[in-house]
C-alpha positions as CSV (number, residue, x, y, z in Angstrom):
1,X,4.2,-164.2,-230.1
2,X,1.7,-163.6,-232.9
3,X,3.3,-161.3,-235.5
4,X,1.2,-159.3,-238.0
5,X,2.9,-157.3,-240.7
6,X,0.8,-154.3,-241.9
7,X,1.3,-152.2,-245.0
8,X,-1.5,-149.9,-246.2
9,X,-4.5,-152.3,-246.2
10,X,-7.1,-152.2,-243.4
11,X,-6.5,-154.8,-240.7
12,X,-9.5,-156.9,-239.8
13,X,-9.3,-159.2,-236.7
14,X,-12.1,-160.1,-234.3
15,X,-9.8,-161.3,-231.5
16,X,-10.3,-159.2,-228.4
17,X,-7.1,-157.2,-227.6
18,X,-5.7,-154.7,-225.2
19,X,-3.6,-152.5,-227.4
20,X,-0.4,-150.5,-226.6
21,X,0.7,-148.0,-229.3
22,X,4.2,-146.4,-229.6
23,X,7.6,-146.5,-231.2
24,X,9.2,-148.8,-228.6
25,X,12.8,-148.3,-229.8
26,X,14.9,-149.5,-226.9
27,X,11.9,-150.7,-224.7
28,X,13.2,-148.5,-221.8
29,X,11.5,-148.1,-218.4
30,X,8.8,-145.8,-219.9
31,X,7.8,-148.4,-222.5
32,X,7.9,-151.1,-219.8
33,X,5.5,-149.1,-217.7
34,X,3.0,-148.9,-220.6
35,X,3.2,-152.7,-221.0
36,X,2.8,-153.3,-217.3
37,X,-0.3,-151.2,-217.0
38,X,-1.8,-152.9,-220.1
39,X,-1.0,-156.3,-218.7
40,X,-2.8,-155.3,-215.4
41,X,-5.9,-154.2,-217.4
42,X,-5.6,-157.0,-220.0
43,X,-8.8,-158.0,-221.7
44,X,-7.9,-160.3,-224.6
45,X,-4.4,-160.6,-226.2
46,X,-1.9,-158.1,-224.9
47,X,-0.8,-156.4,-228.2
48,X,1.6,-153.8,-229.3
49,X,1.4,-151.7,-232.4
50,X,4.7,-150.1,-233.5
51,X,6.7,-149.0,-236.5
52,X,9.2,-150.8,-238.7
53,X,11.4,-147.7,-239.5
54,X,12.2,-144.6,-237.5
55,X,10.3,-141.6,-238.8
56,X,13.4,-139.4,-238.9
57,X,15.1,-141.8,-241.2
58,X,12.1,-142.1,-243.6
59,X,11.3,-138.4,-243.7
60,X,14.7,-136.8,-243.5
61,X,17.0,-139.7,-244.4
62,X,19.0,-138.7,-241.3
63,X,21.7,-141.3,-241.1
64,X,21.7,-141.1,-237.3
65,X,18.3,-142.9,-237.4
66,X,19.0,-145.7,-239.9
67,X,20.1,-147.8,-236.9
68,X,18.0,-148.8,-233.9
69,X,18.4,-149.4,-230.2
70,X,16.4,-152.5,-230.6
71,X,16.1,-153.8,-234.2
72,X,12.9,-155.7,-234.9
73,X,14.0,-159.2,-233.9
74,X,15.5,-157.9,-230.6
75,X,12.4,-155.8,-230.0
76,X,10.1,-158.8,-230.4
77,X,12.2,-161.0,-228.1
78,X,12.2,-158.3,-225.3
79,X,8.5,-157.6,-225.7
80,X,7.7,-161.3,-225.3
81,X,9.7,-161.4,-222.0
82,X,7.3,-158.6,-220.8
83,X,4.2,-160.7,-221.6
84,X,3.3,-159.2,-225.0
85,X,1.4,-161.8,-227.0
86,X,0.8,-160.0,-230.4
87,X,2.7,-157.5,-232.4
88,X,1.4,-155.3,-235.2
89,X,4.3,-154.1,-237.4
90,X,3.3,-150.9,-239.2
91,X,5.5,-149.9,-242.1
92,X,6.3,-146.2,-241.6
93,X,6.6,-144.6,-245.1
94,X,6.3,-141.1,-246.5
95,X,2.8,-142.1,-247.6
96,X,2.0,-143.2,-244.1
97,X,3.2,-139.9,-242.7
98,X,0.6,-138.1,-244.9
99,X,-2.3,-140.0,-243.3
100,X,-4.7,-137.9,-241.3
101,X,-5.5,-139.0,-237.8
102,X,-9.0,-140.1,-239.0
103,X,-7.4,-142.2,-241.8
104,X,-5.0,-143.8,-239.4
105,X,-7.9,-144.9,-237.2
106,X,-9.9,-146.2,-240.2
107,X,-7.0,-148.2,-241.6
108,X,-5.2,-149.5,-238.5
109,X,-7.6,-149.5,-235.6
110,X,-11.3,-149.7,-236.7
111,X,-11.0,-153.3,-237.9
112,X,-9.6,-154.5,-234.6
113,X,-11.6,-155.8,-231.6
114,X,-10.0,-153.3,-229.2
115,X,-11.1,-153.5,-225.5
116,X,-8.7,-150.9,-224.2
117,X,-5.9,-148.7,-225.6
118,X,-2.9,-147.8,-223.5
119,X,-0.7,-144.8,-224.6
120,X,1.8,-142.4,-223.1
121,X,0.8,-138.8,-222.3
122,X,3.0,-137.5,-225.1
123,X,1.3,-139.6,-227.7
124,X,0.5,-137.8,-231.0
125,X,-0.5,-139.2,-234.4
126,X,-1.8,-138.3,-237.8
127,X,-0.3,-135.9,-240.3
128,X,1.7,-133.1,-238.5
129,X,1.0,-135.0,-235.2
130,X,-2.5,-133.4,-235.3
131,X,-4.2,-135.6,-232.8
132,X,-3.2,-136.2,-229.2
133,X,-4.5,-138.2,-226.2
134,X,-7.6,-136.1,-225.7
135,X,-8.7,-136.6,-229.3
136,X,-8.3,-140.4,-229.0
137,X,-10.2,-140.5,-225.7
138,X,-13.1,-138.5,-227.2
139,X,-13.3,-140.8,-230.2
140,X,-13.3,-144.0,-228.2
141,X,-15.5,-142.8,-225.4
142,X,-18.3,-142.7,-227.9
143,X,-17.6,-146.4,-228.7
144,X,-17.4,-147.5,-225.0
145,X,-13.7,-148.3,-225.3
146,X,-11.4,-147.2,-222.5
147,X,-8.2,-145.2,-223.3
148,X,-5.7,-145.2,-220.5
149,X,-3.0,-142.5,-220.6
150,X,0.2,-143.2,-218.7
151,X,2.2,-140.2,-217.2
152,X,5.8,-139.9,-218.5
153,X,8.3,-141.9,-216.6
154,X,11.2,-139.7,-215.5
155,X,14.7,-140.2,-214.1
156,X,16.1,-137.3,-212.0
157,X,13.3,-135.1,-213.3
158,X,14.0,-135.8,-217.0
159,X,11.7,-137.7,-219.3
160,X,13.2,-141.1,-220.3
161,X,13.2,-141.1,-224.1
162,X,14.7,-143.2,-226.8
163,X,16.4,-140.1,-228.2
164,X,18.3,-139.4,-225.0
165,X,19.3,-143.0,-224.7
166,X,20.7,-142.9,-228.3
167,X,22.8,-140.0,-227.3
168,X,24.0,-141.8,-224.2
169,X,25.0,-144.9,-226.2
170,X,27.0,-142.7,-228.6
171,X,28.7,-141.1,-225.6
172,X,29.6,-144.5,-224.1
173,X,27.5,-143.8,-220.9
174,X,26.5,-147.4,-220.6
175,X,25.9,-147.4,-216.8
176,X,23.3,-144.6,-217.2
177,X,21.8,-146.5,-220.2
178,X,21.5,-149.7,-218.0
179,X,19.7,-147.6,-215.4
180,X,17.2,-146.2,-217.9
181,X,16.7,-149.6,-219.5
182,X,16.6,-151.8,-216.4
183,X,19.1,-154.0,-218.3
184,X,22.4,-153.5,-220.1
185,X,22.6,-152.2,-223.7
186,X,23.2,-155.2,-225.9
187,X,24.1,-155.9,-229.5
188,X,23.4,-159.3,-231.1
189,X,25.2,-160.6,-234.1
190,X,26.9,-163.6,-235.7
191,X,30.6,-164.3,-235.1
192,X,32.4,-163.7,-238.4
193,X,36.0,-164.2,-239.5
194,X,38.4,-161.3,-238.9
195,X,42.1,-160.8,-239.5
196,X,43.0,-162.9,-236.5
197,X,45.3,-160.2,-235.1
198,X,44.0,-160.7,-231.6
199,X,45.0,-164.3,-231.7
200,X,48.5,-163.4,-232.9
201,X,48.8,-160.9,-230.0
202,X,47.7,-163.5,-227.4
203,X,44.1,-162.1,-227.1
204,X,41.8,-164.0,-229.5
205,X,38.7,-162.0,-230.1
206,X,35.3,-162.7,-231.7
207,X,34.2,-160.3,-234.4
208,X,30.5,-159.5,-234.5
209,X,28.8,-159.3,-237.9
210,X,25.4,-160.2,-239.2
211,X,22.7,-157.9,-237.7
212,X,25.2,-156.1,-235.5
213,X,25.3,-153.1,-237.8
214,X,21.6,-152.5,-237.3
215,X,22.2,-151.3,-233.8
216,X,23.1,-147.8,-232.6
217,X,26.9,-147.9,-232.5
218,X,28.5,-147.3,-229.1
219,X,31.1,-144.6,-228.7
220,X,34.5,-145.9,-230.0
221,X,36.5,-147.3,-227.1
222,X,37.1,-150.3,-224.8
223,X,34.2,-151.6,-222.6
224,X,33.7,-154.1,-219.8
225,X,30.8,-156.4,-220.7
226,X,29.5,-159.9,-221.0
227,X,29.2,-162.2,-224.0
228,X,26.2,-164.6,-224.1
229,X,26.7,-167.4,-226.5
230,X,23.2,-168.2,-227.8
231,X,21.7,-171.4,-229.0
232,X,22.5,-174.9,-228.0
233,X,25.9,-176.4,-227.3
234,X,28.2,-177.2,-224.4
235,X,29.7,-173.7,-224.6
236,X,26.3,-171.8,-224.6
237,X,26.3,-169.4,-221.7
238,X,27.5,-166.1,-220.4
239,X,31.2,-165.0,-220.2
240,X,32.8,-161.9,-218.9
241,X,34.4,-159.9,-221.7
242,X,36.5,-156.9,-222.8
243,X,34.7,-155.3,-225.8
244,X,36.4,-153.1,-228.4
245,X,34.1,-150.9,-230.5
246,X,35.5,-148.6,-233.1
247,X,38.1,-148.3,-235.9
248,X,41.3,-150.0,-234.5
249,X,43.6,-147.0,-235.2
250,X,46.8,-148.8,-234.4
251,X,46.3,-151.1,-237.4
252,X,44.8,-148.4,-239.5
253,X,41.3,-149.7,-239.5
254,X,39.0,-148.0,-241.9
255,X,35.5,-149.2,-240.8
256,X,33.7,-149.4,-237.5
257,X,33.7,-152.9,-235.9
258,X,32.9,-154.6,-232.7
259,X,35.0,-157.4,-231.3
260,X,35.3,-159.0,-227.8
261,X,37.9,-160.9,-225.8
262,X,36.1,-163.5,-223.7
263,X,37.8,-164.0,-220.4
264,X,38.4,-167.7,-219.5
265,X,36.9,-169.0,-222.7
266,X,38.6,-171.0,-225.4
267,X,36.8,-172.4,-228.4
268,X,35.6,-171.8,-231.9
269,X,32.5,-169.6,-232.2
270,X,32.5,-168.9,-235.9
271,X,28.9,-168.6,-237.2
272,X,27.5,-168.7,-233.7
273,X,25.1,-166.0,-232.5
274,X,26.4,-163.9,-229.6
275,X,24.8,-161.2,-227.5
276,X,27.3,-158.6,-226.2
277,X,26.2,-156.5,-223.2
278,X,28.0,-153.2,-222.6
279,X,28.4,-152.6,-218.9
280,X,31.1,-149.9,-218.4
281,X,33.2,-147.6,-220.5
282,X,36.9,-148.2,-219.8
283,X,38.9,-145.9,-222.1
284,X,39.1,-144.3,-225.5
285,X,40.7,-145.9,-228.5
286,X,44.4,-145.2,-228.7
287,X,46.7,-145.2,-231.7
288,X,49.8,-146.9,-230.4
289,X,53.1,-146.5,-232.2
290,X,53.7,-150.3,-232.3
291,X,52.0,-153.6,-231.4
292,X,54.2,-154.0,-228.3
293,X,52.6,-150.9,-226.8
294,X,49.1,-152.3,-227.8
295,X,49.9,-155.6,-226.0
296,X,51.0,-153.8,-222.9
297,X,47.8,-151.8,-222.8
298,X,45.7,-155.0,-223.4
299,X,47.3,-156.6,-220.4
300,X,46.4,-153.6,-218.3
301,X,42.9,-153.8,-219.6
302,X,42.6,-157.4,-218.7
303,X,43.9,-156.8,-215.1
304,X,41.3,-154.0,-214.7
305,X,38.5,-156.3,-216.1
306,X,39.4,-159.2,-213.8
307,X,39.5,-156.9,-210.8
308,X,36.1,-155.5,-211.8
309,X,34.5,-158.9,-212.2
310,X,36.1,-160.2,-209.1
């Protein structure tokens, strides 16, 4: 995929493109529908223009939005699987938020050879979200460029949105998230060294670090999931897993962490990249009075997991 990083300078590129514009955090079924329609209409490179930071983090410094459902690298990987060939990364800053709709068009769109624009029906842009789909249609109709507006994709009568999916992840509703995504919620990271407590207890776990803290954190608890070991090597592949997300209250953990026990796997994964998929919430975190109680519960969790995975 061709990647173009945009700051505040006008973009000039004569390559014919079909352009989809949106936040694309999560790349849920609504986003996927935009890409599908653009792919069907495609004239030139299928391109997406999106934003590097969430507006609510930039404008309000709301800590809830410092993390993403799909950080940039993950977003690019998923978009590529849907046929996107070019990505314009717009840096959302406070200065950017002050641009009028006309200035946005001048800086970010006028220098591109756009053959068609595809947007959702709730699309707004410009300072104070002053322009909507009708404004964009009127502007480009004069230039002979089609603007295709896609109706909102809904599930049980409700709009599928990144905001609602964020809330579901934080509630541990992973089966609902999988339905709205069309795939499980996943967090990618590098395996790092932990305190090796799981190994001492007979349940060696991998501890996820690296970019894992860029993702929206799931509700603390125990999950059923899968662990895909990425890259090359004889152990690359997918394994069923029990995933622990949270603060490890039994051992007085102070910070949020994610670790996983891979069923039927034995090996050293330090510094390897792993993708953990969250399939089903099993239970809350529990503060046990001693490690023997914790081991007993871990054995019960393993029995439940093996029964689930068959």
